[in-house]
Every structure is written in C-alpha cells, then in structure tokens.
A tleap script that builds the chain and sets N, CA, C and O, in Angstrom:
source leaprc.protein.ff14SB
mol = sequence {
  NMET PRO PHE TYR MET PHE THR GLY ARG TYR
  THR THR ALA SER ILE LYS SER LEU VAL ALA
  GLU PRO ASP ASP ARG GLU ALA ALA ALA ARG
  LYS LEU ILE GLU ALA LEU GLY GLY LYS LEU
  HIE ASN LEU PHE PHE CYS PHE GLY GLN ASP
  ASP ILE ILE ALA LEU ILE GLU ALA PRO ASP
  ASP GLU THR MET ALA ALA GLY ALA LEU ILE
  ILE GLY ALA SER GLY VAL MET SER GLY GLY
  SER THR THR LYS LEU MET THR ALA LYS GLU
  ALA MET LYS ALA MET LYS LYS ALA GLY LYS
  ALA SER GLY ALA TYR LYS PRO VAL GLY CGLY
}
set mol.1.N position { 107.121 97.394 108.840 }
set mol.1.CA position { 107.337 97.818 106.568 }
set mol.1.C position { 107.336 99.128 107.200 }
set mol.1.O position { 106.934 99.699 108.214 }
set mol.2.N position { 108.196 99.407 105.746 }
set mol.2.CA position { 109.011 101.375 106.366 }
set mol.2.C position { 107.651 102.292 106.929 }
set mol.2.O position { 106.559 101.940 106.484 }
set mol.3.N position { 107.665 102.726 107.290 }
set mol.3.CA position { 106.984 104.567 107.283 }
set mol.3.C position { 107.757 106.005 106.690 }
set mol.3.O position { 108.686 106.679 107.136 }
set mol.4.N position { 107.074 106.097 105.715 }
set mol.4.CA position { 106.950 107.329 105.617 }
set mol.4.C position { 105.613 108.225 106.486 }
set mol.4.O position { 104.642 107.834 107.132 }
set mol.5.N position { 106.239 109.855 106.049 }
set mol.5.CA position { 105.540 110.963 105.972 }
set mol.5.C position { 105.018 111.386 104.496 }
set mol.5.O position { 105.751 111.323 103.509 }
set mol.6.N position { 103.835 111.770 104.459 }
set mol.6.CA position { 103.296 112.644 102.907 }
set mol.6.C position { 102.778 113.933 103.496 }
set mol.6.O position { 101.823 114.044 104.265 }
set mol.7.N position { 103.490 114.814 103.059 }
set mol.7.CA position { 102.400 116.144 103.493 }
set mol.7.C position { 102.148 116.912 101.373 }
set mol.7.O position { 102.653 116.717 100.267 }
set mol.8.N position { 101.274 117.604 101.879 }
set mol.8.CA position { 100.338 117.766 100.492 }
set mol.8.C position { 99.427 119.140 100.543 }
set mol.8.O position { 99.088 119.376 101.702 }
set mol.9.N position { 98.981 120.030 99.668 }
set mol.9.CA position { 98.731 121.624 100.004 }
set mol.9.C position { 97.832 121.190 98.449 }
set mol.9.O position { 98.204 120.713 97.377 }
set mol.10.N position { 96.432 121.659 99.021 }
set mol.10.CA position { 95.569 121.058 98.620 }
set mol.10.C position { 95.673 122.231 97.885 }
set mol.10.O position { 96.363 123.124 98.375 }
set mol.11.N position { 94.939 122.489 96.422 }
set mol.11.CA position { 94.787 123.451 95.657 }
set mol.11.C position { 93.458 124.208 95.764 }
set mol.11.O position { 92.638 123.597 96.450 }
set mol.12.N position { 93.066 125.274 95.311 }
set mol.12.CA position { 91.895 126.142 95.483 }
set mol.12.C position { 90.715 125.273 95.871 }
set mol.12.O position { 90.196 124.722 96.842 }
set mol.13.N position { 90.593 125.452 94.637 }
set mol.13.CA position { 89.048 124.094 94.645 }
set mol.13.C position { 89.311 123.096 95.095 }
set mol.13.O position { 88.461 122.239 94.850 }
set mol.14.N position { 90.302 122.698 95.795 }
set mol.14.CA position { 89.640 121.851 96.604 }
set mol.14.C position { 89.581 121.978 97.806 }
set mol.14.O position { 88.956 121.334 98.649 }
set mol.15.N position { 90.258 122.841 97.890 }
set mol.15.CA position { 89.997 124.030 99.120 }
set mol.15.C position { 88.410 124.491 99.680 }
set mol.15.O position { 87.842 124.507 100.772 }
set mol.16.N position { 87.985 124.922 97.975 }
set mol.16.CA position { 86.827 125.308 97.889 }
set mol.16.C position { 85.680 124.308 98.204 }
set mol.16.O position { 84.936 124.620 99.134 }
set mol.17.N position { 85.471 123.277 97.618 }
set mol.17.CA position { 85.216 121.833 98.625 }
set mol.17.C position { 85.561 121.554 99.400 }
set mol.17.O position { 85.085 120.422 99.486 }
set mol.18.N position { 86.215 121.720 100.336 }
set mol.18.CA position { 86.266 120.735 101.405 }
set mol.18.C position { 85.146 122.216 102.169 }
set mol.18.O position { 84.106 121.753 102.637 }
set mol.19.N position { 85.262 123.863 102.325 }
set mol.19.CA position { 84.778 124.110 102.845 }
set mol.19.C position { 82.722 123.924 102.815 }
set mol.19.O position { 82.099 123.868 103.876 }
set mol.20.N position { 81.818 123.839 101.057 }
set mol.20.CA position { 81.315 124.053 100.669 }
set mol.20.C position { 79.643 122.660 101.302 }
set mol.20.O position { 78.467 122.739 101.658 }
set mol.21.N position { 81.126 121.191 100.967 }
set mol.21.CA position { 80.855 120.234 101.312 }
set mol.21.C position { 81.582 119.796 102.573 }
set mol.21.O position { 82.500 119.090 102.158 }
set mol.22.N position { 81.634 119.840 103.650 }
set mol.22.CA position { 82.668 118.906 104.246 }
set mol.22.C position { 83.186 117.168 103.944 }
set mol.22.O position { 82.735 116.312 103.183 }
set mol.23.N position { 83.631 117.164 104.328 }
set mol.23.CA position { 84.862 115.525 103.187 }
set mol.23.C position { 85.931 114.938 104.075 }
set mol.23.O position { 86.983 115.509 104.361 }
set mol.24.N position { 85.454 113.409 104.597 }
set mol.24.CA position { 86.401 113.005 105.676 }
set mol.24.C position { 87.342 112.166 104.663 }
set mol.24.O position { 87.027 111.238 103.918 }
set mol.25.N position { 88.736 112.850 104.891 }
set mol.25.CA position { 89.601 112.857 103.312 }
set mol.25.C position { 90.469 111.393 104.435 }
set mol.25.O position { 90.868 110.314 103.997 }
set mol.26.N position { 90.524 111.836 105.772 }
set mol.26.CA position { 91.591 110.911 106.327 }
set mol.26.C position { 90.590 108.978 106.006 }
set mol.26.O position { 91.252 107.957 105.819 }
set mol.27.N position { 88.961 108.980 106.031 }
set mol.27.CA position { 88.794 107.576 105.382 }
set mol.27.C position { 88.986 107.676 104.164 }
set mol.27.O position { 90.082 107.120 104.242 }
set mol.28.N position { 88.858 107.980 102.668 }
set mol.28.CA position { 88.975 107.947 101.199 }
set mol.28.C position { 90.667 107.843 101.666 }
set mol.28.O position { 91.016 106.674 101.504 }
set mol.29.N position { 92.231 109.002 102.380 }
set mol.29.CA position { 93.901 108.070 101.919 }
set mol.29.C position { 93.246 106.497 103.011 }
set mol.29.O position { 93.327 105.445 102.377 }
set mol.30.N position { 92.852 106.393 104.004 }
set mol.30.CA position { 92.748 104.913 104.550 }
set mol.30.C position { 92.617 104.465 102.971 }
set mol.30.O position { 93.509 104.473 102.123 }
set mol.31.N position { 91.241 104.070 102.827 }
set mol.31.CA position { 91.091 102.931 102.053 }
set mol.31.C position { 92.363 103.153 100.478 }
set mol.31.O position { 93.101 102.192 100.262 }
set mol.32.N position { 92.454 104.079 99.783 }
set mol.32.CA position { 93.793 103.763 99.319 }
set mol.32.C position { 95.114 103.663 99.745 }
set mol.32.O position { 95.782 103.444 98.734 }
set mol.33.N position { 95.849 103.714 100.750 }
set mol.33.CA position { 96.578 103.312 101.203 }
set mol.33.C position { 96.289 101.412 101.809 }
set mol.33.O position { 97.131 100.533 101.620 }
set mol.34.N position { 94.915 101.174 102.530 }
set mol.34.CA position { 95.358 100.030 102.467 }
set mol.34.C position { 95.054 98.835 101.469 }
set mol.34.O position { 95.270 97.623 101.469 }
set mol.35.N position { 94.371 99.871 100.504 }
set mol.35.CA position { 94.079 99.445 98.500 }
set mol.35.C position { 95.707 98.709 98.164 }
set mol.35.O position { 95.823 97.583 97.681 }
set mol.36.N position { 96.481 99.298 98.407 }
set mol.36.CA position { 97.970 99.062 98.404 }
set mol.36.C position { 99.003 98.081 99.151 }
set mol.36.O position { 100.114 97.750 98.738 }
set mol.37.N position { 98.272 97.633 100.540 }
set mol.37.CA position { 98.957 97.142 101.580 }
set mol.37.C position { 99.392 97.924 102.268 }
set mol.37.O position { 100.220 97.460 103.051 }
set mol.38.N position { 99.178 99.155 102.365 }
set mol.38.CA position { 99.826 100.292 103.303 }
set mol.38.C position { 98.814 99.821 104.764 }
set mol.38.O position { 97.863 99.049 104.890 }
set mol.39.N position { 99.471 100.601 105.607 }
set mol.39.CA position { 98.141 100.948 106.671 }
set mol.39.C position { 99.218 103.080 106.786 }
set mol.39.O position { 100.329 103.513 106.479 }
set mol.40.N position { 97.383 103.892 107.660 }
set mol.40.CA position { 97.515 105.213 107.705 }
set mol.40.C position { 97.447 105.240 109.569 }
set mol.40.O position { 96.800 104.766 110.503 }
set mol.41.N position { 98.378 105.972 109.339 }
set mol.41.CA position { 98.368 105.578 110.826 }
set mol.41.C position { 97.762 107.448 111.611 }
set mol.41.O position { 97.217 107.821 112.650 }
set mol.42.N position { 98.206 108.005 110.545 }
set mol.42.CA position { 96.987 109.457 110.728 }
set mol.42.C position { 96.858 110.582 109.485 }
set mol.42.O position { 97.505 110.923 108.495 }
set mol.43.N position { 96.046 110.813 109.931 }
set mol.43.CA position { 96.824 111.904 108.954 }
set mol.43.C position { 96.282 113.657 109.342 }
set mol.43.O position { 95.085 113.790 109.087 }
set mol.44.N position { 96.548 114.176 109.562 }
set mol.44.CA position { 96.721 115.541 109.432 }
set mol.44.C position { 96.609 116.580 109.245 }
set mol.44.O position { 97.601 117.133 108.770 }
set mol.45.N position { 95.285 117.489 109.520 }
set mol.45.CA position { 95.518 118.923 108.845 }
set mol.45.C position { 96.296 120.012 109.742 }
set mol.45.O position { 96.357 120.128 110.966 }
set mol.46.N position { 96.902 120.812 108.646 }
set mol.46.CA position { 97.478 122.275 109.710 }
set mol.46.C position { 97.790 123.029 109.312 }
set mol.46.O position { 97.498 123.395 108.173 }
set mol.47.N position { 98.493 123.566 110.052 }
set mol.47.CA position { 98.410 124.717 109.250 }
set mol.47.C position { 99.898 125.332 108.869 }
set mol.47.O position { 100.721 124.632 109.459 }
set mol.48.N position { 100.430 126.163 108.261 }
set mol.48.CA position { 101.946 126.507 107.395 }
set mol.48.C position { 101.459 126.311 106.030 }
set mol.48.O position { 100.518 126.645 105.310 }
set mol.49.N position { 102.669 125.526 106.003 }
set mol.49.CA position { 102.690 126.005 103.743 }
set mol.49.C position { 101.704 124.022 103.902 }
set mol.49.O position { 100.976 123.850 102.925 }
set mol.50.N position { 101.697 123.435 104.387 }
set mol.50.CA position { 101.416 122.446 104.437 }
set mol.50.C position { 99.592 122.130 104.477 }
set mol.50.O position { 99.172 123.034 105.200 }
set mol.51.N position { 98.847 121.600 104.201 }
set mol.51.CA position { 98.087 121.373 104.489 }
set mol.51.C position { 97.147 120.232 105.232 }
set mol.51.O position { 96.276 120.280 106.100 }
set mol.52.N position { 97.893 118.960 104.290 }
set mol.52.CA position { 97.799 118.097 105.283 }
set mol.52.C position { 99.572 117.553 105.746 }
set mol.52.O position { 100.655 118.111 105.572 }
set mol.53.N position { 99.098 115.889 106.551 }
set mol.53.CA position { 100.538 115.222 106.651 }
set mol.53.C position { 99.730 113.884 107.137 }
set mol.53.O position { 98.981 113.698 108.095 }
set mol.54.N position { 100.027 113.328 106.454 }
set mol.54.CA position { 99.797 112.086 106.923 }
set mol.54.C position { 101.369 110.793 106.976 }
set mol.54.O position { 102.322 110.660 106.208 }
set mol.55.N position { 100.870 109.868 108.597 }
set mol.55.CA position { 101.954 108.787 108.383 }
set mol.55.C position { 102.055 107.996 108.405 }
set mol.55.O position { 101.981 107.511 109.535 }
set mol.56.N position { 102.283 107.165 107.407 }
set mol.56.CA position { 101.982 105.730 106.076 }
set mol.56.C position { 103.374 105.158 107.299 }
set mol.56.O position { 104.206 105.700 108.027 }
set mol.57.N position { 102.878 103.526 106.868 }
set mol.57.CA position { 103.591 102.416 106.853 }
set mol.57.C position { 102.762 101.622 105.382 }
set mol.57.O position { 101.594 101.421 105.047 }
set mol.58.N position { 103.927 101.383 104.887 }
set mol.58.CA position { 103.713 100.800 103.456 }
set mol.58.C position { 104.677 99.800 103.229 }
set mol.58.O position { 105.857 100.118 103.373 }
set mol.59.N position { 104.495 99.070 103.020 }
set mol.59.CA position { 105.319 97.939 102.213 }
set mol.59.C position { 107.179 98.235 101.303 }
set mol.59.O position { 108.387 98.321 101.526 }
set mol.60.N position { 106.775 98.249 100.892 }
set mol.60.CA position { 108.197 99.153 100.223 }
set mol.60.C position { 107.999 100.182 99.471 }
set mol.60.O position { 106.911 100.231 98.899 }
set mol.61.N position { 108.928 101.233 99.264 }
set mol.61.CA position { 109.132 103.094 98.367 }
set mol.61.C position { 108.098 102.444 97.176 }
set mol.61.O position { 106.976 102.836 96.858 }
set mol.62.N position { 108.999 101.152 96.564 }
set mol.62.CA position { 106.868 101.240 95.406 }
set mol.62.C position { 106.073 101.300 94.820 }
set mol.62.O position { 105.736 101.574 93.668 }
set mol.63.N position { 105.427 100.775 96.436 }
set mol.63.CA position { 103.823 101.094 97.424 }
set mol.63.C position { 103.862 101.984 97.390 }
set mol.63.O position { 102.714 102.358 97.148 }
set mol.64.N position { 105.025 103.489 97.545 }
set mol.64.CA position { 104.339 104.250 98.160 }
set mol.64.C position { 104.729 105.462 96.656 }
set mol.64.O position { 104.188 106.527 96.356 }
set mol.65.N position { 105.577 104.900 96.164 }
set mol.65.CA position { 105.677 106.278 95.318 }
set mol.65.C position { 103.988 105.573 94.434 }
set mol.65.O position { 103.166 106.445 94.714 }
set mol.66.N position { 103.488 104.832 93.862 }
set mol.66.CA position { 102.489 104.351 93.253 }
set mol.66.C position { 101.494 105.392 94.388 }
set mol.66.O position { 100.692 106.192 93.907 }
set mol.67.N position { 101.662 105.263 95.827 }
set mol.67.CA position { 100.457 105.955 96.295 }
set mol.67.C position { 100.636 107.443 95.598 }
set mol.67.O position { 99.745 107.926 94.899 }
set mol.68.N position { 101.221 107.759 95.724 }
set mol.68.CA position { 101.856 108.744 95.591 }
set mol.68.C position { 100.701 109.962 94.142 }
set mol.68.O position { 99.867 110.866 94.075 }
set mol.69.N position { 101.527 109.044 93.327 }
set mol.69.CA position { 101.074 108.839 91.822 }
set mol.69.C position { 99.481 109.075 91.360 }
set mol.69.O position { 98.994 109.752 90.454 }
set mol.70.N position { 98.877 108.196 92.407 }
set mol.70.CA position { 97.835 108.158 92.509 }
set mol.70.C position { 96.706 109.575 92.982 }
set mol.70.O position { 95.630 109.979 92.540 }
set mol.71.N position { 97.540 109.971 93.993 }
set mol.71.CA position { 96.707 111.396 94.315 }
set mol.71.C position { 97.304 112.639 93.632 }
set mol.71.O position { 96.739 113.704 93.880 }
set mol.72.N position { 98.681 112.658 92.564 }
set mol.72.CA position { 99.017 113.101 92.525 }
set mol.72.C position { 98.378 113.565 90.930 }
set mol.72.O position { 98.252 114.726 90.539 }
set mol.73.N position { 98.024 112.298 90.153 }
set mol.73.CA position { 97.184 112.293 89.425 }
set mol.73.C position { 96.166 112.905 89.196 }
set mol.73.O position { 96.114 113.782 88.333 }
set mol.74.N position { 94.536 112.331 90.396 }
set mol.74.CA position { 93.191 113.314 91.213 }
set mol.74.C position { 93.518 114.550 90.941 }
set mol.74.O position { 92.480 115.202 91.053 }
set mol.75.N position { 94.679 115.466 90.545 }
set mol.75.CA position { 94.944 117.048 90.592 }
set mol.75.C position { 94.395 117.199 91.583 }
set mol.75.O position { 93.899 118.322 91.481 }
set mol.76.N position { 94.051 116.659 92.844 }
set mol.76.CA position { 93.390 117.268 94.277 }
set mol.76.C position { 94.257 118.288 95.094 }
set mol.76.O position { 93.966 119.114 95.959 }
set mol.77.N position { 95.422 117.922 94.497 }
set mol.77.CA position { 96.729 118.725 95.385 }
set mol.77.C position { 97.845 119.440 94.427 }
set mol.77.O position { 98.548 118.828 93.622 }
set mol.78.N position { 97.863 120.209 94.556 }
set mol.78.CA position { 98.249 121.369 93.932 }
set mol.78.C position { 100.218 121.490 94.641 }
set mol.78.O position { 100.913 122.500 94.754 }
set mol.79.N position { 100.505 120.273 94.919 }
set mol.79.CA position { 102.431 120.682 95.344 }
set mol.79.C position { 102.232 119.404 97.040 }
set mol.79.O position { 101.328 119.739 97.806 }
set mol.80.N position { 103.272 117.795 97.543 }
set mol.80.CA position { 103.585 117.178 98.249 }
set mol.80.C position { 104.886 116.782 98.006 }
set mol.80.O position { 105.592 117.023 97.027 }
set mol.81.N position { 105.185 115.992 99.249 }
set mol.81.CA position { 106.783 115.780 99.370 }
set mol.81.C position { 106.135 114.111 100.242 }
set mol.81.O position { 105.116 113.916 100.904 }
set mol.82.N position { 107.123 113.297 99.892 }
set mol.82.CA position { 106.766 112.122 100.423 }
set mol.82.C position { 108.711 111.709 101.069 }
set mol.82.O position { 109.719 111.376 100.447 }
set mol.83.N position { 108.456 111.949 102.468 }
set mol.83.CA position { 109.687 111.526 103.497 }
set mol.83.C position { 109.730 109.971 103.941 }
set mol.83.O position { 108.882 109.442 104.660 }
set mol.84.N position { 110.817 109.357 103.412 }
set mol.84.CA position { 110.956 107.828 104.273 }
set mol.84.C position { 111.685 108.185 105.776 }
set mol.84.O position { 112.571 108.936 106.182 }
set mol.85.N position { 110.797 107.222 106.314 }
set mol.85.CA position { 111.393 107.478 108.124 }
set mol.85.C position { 111.638 106.286 108.127 }
set mol.85.O position { 111.232 105.341 107.451 }
set mol.86.N position { 112.865 106.469 109.555 }
set mol.86.CA position { 113.576 105.379 110.273 }
set mol.86.C position { 113.091 105.232 111.455 }
set mol.86.O position { 112.815 106.384 111.792 }
set mol.87.N position { 112.855 104.647 112.168 }
set mol.87.CA position { 113.288 104.375 114.162 }
set mol.87.C position { 114.154 104.441 113.865 }
set mol.87.O position { 115.020 104.387 112.992 }
set mol.88.N position { 113.499 104.739 115.759 }
set mol.88.CA position { 115.727 104.566 116.227 }
set mol.88.C position { 116.290 104.057 116.421 }
set mol.88.O position { 117.163 104.550 117.134 }
set mol.89.N position { 116.456 102.670 116.081 }
set mol.89.CA position { 116.659 101.491 116.335 }
set mol.89.C position { 117.178 101.154 114.218 }
set mol.89.O position { 118.114 100.405 113.940 }
set mol.90.N position { 116.606 101.649 113.459 }
set mol.90.CA position { 117.098 101.610 112.191 }
set mol.90.C position { 117.913 103.080 111.860 }
set mol.90.O position { 118.465 103.325 110.787 }
set mol.91.N position { 117.847 104.099 113.167 }
set mol.91.CA position { 118.893 105.210 112.674 }
set mol.91.C position { 120.444 104.468 113.850 }
set mol.91.O position { 121.564 104.591 113.355 }
set mol.92.N position { 120.370 103.947 114.930 }
set mol.92.CA position { 121.571 103.350 115.505 }
set mol.92.C position { 122.111 102.032 114.580 }
set mol.92.O position { 123.333 102.187 114.555 }
set mol.93.N position { 121.897 101.243 114.082 }
set mol.93.CA position { 121.894 100.406 112.999 }
set mol.93.C position { 123.183 101.704 111.863 }
set mol.93.O position { 124.351 101.795 111.483 }
set mol.94.N position { 121.974 102.357 111.809 }
set mol.94.CA position { 122.935 103.600 110.520 }
set mol.94.C position { 123.887 104.066 111.091 }
set mol.94.O position { 125.032 103.779 110.743 }
set mol.95.N position { 123.595 104.967 112.191 }
set mol.95.CA position { 125.178 104.994 112.888 }
set mol.95.C position { 126.431 103.961 113.007 }
set mol.95.O position { 127.622 104.256 113.101 }
set mol.96.N position { 125.862 102.723 112.979 }
set mol.96.CA position { 127.172 101.867 114.086 }
set mol.96.C position { 128.237 102.006 111.753 }
set mol.96.O position { 129.380 102.089 111.302 }
set mol.97.N position { 126.777 101.935 111.191 }
set mol.97.CA position { 127.094 101.070 110.054 }
set mol.97.C position { 128.503 102.259 109.367 }
set mol.97.O position { 129.550 101.841 108.873 }
set mol.98.N position { 128.045 104.092 109.562 }
set mol.98.CA position { 128.339 104.700 109.181 }
set mol.98.C position { 130.351 104.857 110.649 }
set mol.98.O position { 131.548 104.794 110.367 }
set mol.99.N position { 129.904 104.976 111.466 }
set mol.99.CA position { 131.515 104.339 112.734 }
set mol.99.C position { 132.504 103.510 111.374 }
set mol.99.O position { 133.612 103.697 110.872 }
set mol.100.N position { 131.368 102.535 111.172 }
set mol.100.CA position { 132.236 101.269 110.819 }
set mol.100.C position { 133.523 102.444 109.466 }
set mol.100.O position { 134.680 102.706 109.793 }
set mol.101.N position { 133.334 102.590 109.046 }
set mol.101.CA position { 133.213 102.895 107.303 }
set mol.101.C position { 133.490 104.738 106.905 }
set mol.101.O position { 133.336 105.513 105.960 }
set mol.102.N position { 134.153 104.739 108.806 }
set mol.102.CA position { 133.817 106.361 107.933 }
set mol.102.C position { 135.012 107.267 108.162 }
set mol.102.O position { 135.047 108.497 108.190 }
set mol.103.N position { 136.669 105.751 108.430 }
set mol.103.CA position { 137.781 106.343 107.684 }
set mol.103.C position { 137.530 106.105 106.296 }
set mol.103.O position { 138.653 106.325 105.843 }
set mol.104.N position { 136.780 105.789 105.268 }
set mol.104.CA position { 137.431 105.594 104.334 }
set mol.104.C position { 137.384 106.710 103.638 }
set mol.104.O position { 138.140 106.948 102.696 }
set mol.105.N position { 136.337 107.603 104.128 }
set mol.105.CA position { 135.827 108.797 103.627 }
set mol.105.C position { 137.193 109.987 103.917 }
set mol.105.O position { 137.818 110.013 104.977 }
set mol.106.N position { 137.464 110.902 102.758 }
set mol.106.CA position { 137.890 111.726 102.832 }
set mol.106.C position { 137.314 112.684 102.771 }
set mol.106.O position { 136.611 112.485 101.780 }
set mol.107.N position { 137.069 113.692 103.147 }
set mol.107.CA position { 136.610 115.521 103.626 }
set mol.107.C position { 136.797 115.909 102.448 }
set mol.107.O position { 137.411 115.170 101.680 }
set mol.108.N position { 136.259 117.308 101.968 }
set mol.108.CA position { 136.183 118.127 100.961 }
set mol.108.C position { 138.012 118.360 101.722 }
set mol.108.O position { 137.963 118.277 102.949 }
set mol.109.N position { 139.311 118.590 101.230 }
set mol.109.CA position { 140.084 119.876 102.306 }
set mol.109.C position { 141.200 118.933 103.050 }
set mol.109.O position { 142.350 119.062 103.471 }
set mol.110.N position { 140.084 117.793 102.960 }
set mol.110.CA position { 141.777 116.905 104.332 }
set mol.110.C position { 142.540 116.071 103.398 }
set mol.110.O position { 143.522 115.443 103.792 }
savepdb mol mol.pdb
quit
C-alpha cells in the first residue's frame, strides 16, 4: 500500500479543548484510518507550523482523500496537507524510468 504524510494545524478552539480535556488523538485517527482500510504507523505532535504529522499507509489516493475530507469537514483543523511518499525502492524505479526517457525532453533554452 502507498504511504502518505498528513500534516495538520488545529483550530484555536480545538487546542483549547485539548488543554482543558486531554484526548488521545492517535486512537481517534487510528480508528478512522482503519475504517477506511488503511494503517496508521505514527501520529506525532510537533512544534512549528503544524501541530500534528501522521504517517499513514492507505490502499490508494482516493482512500487518503476520503480521510482528509472527513477531517476537514469536522472543523477541528485550521489547515493541513497530504504528501504521497515513495519508498527508496520506488524512487529507484522512478530514477531508472527518468534515465530512459530523459532524451525525449528539451529544456527551456535548449
């Protein structure tokens, strides 16, 4: 299954709620992802621009998009993004494919 990285920023109201009543968001995320047929590998809380980062394995892009839509529709996040990840083995295949087709591309000014 493909891997994805989901990053998100909680709304101020969500953060206030978590401070007032701590809640295991990893358990909630795991339940959603498993209901969609995926697997949550890790959910990290973090400093910086994002509040959470989740490493997820999902059957396909549509499944991952469905999960992101559910989270977005819930109103708990003020923003987020999903990045599709590749294993090193998948990247090697892409590099080999690029090497074979690179002669077909003419760069700007070339």
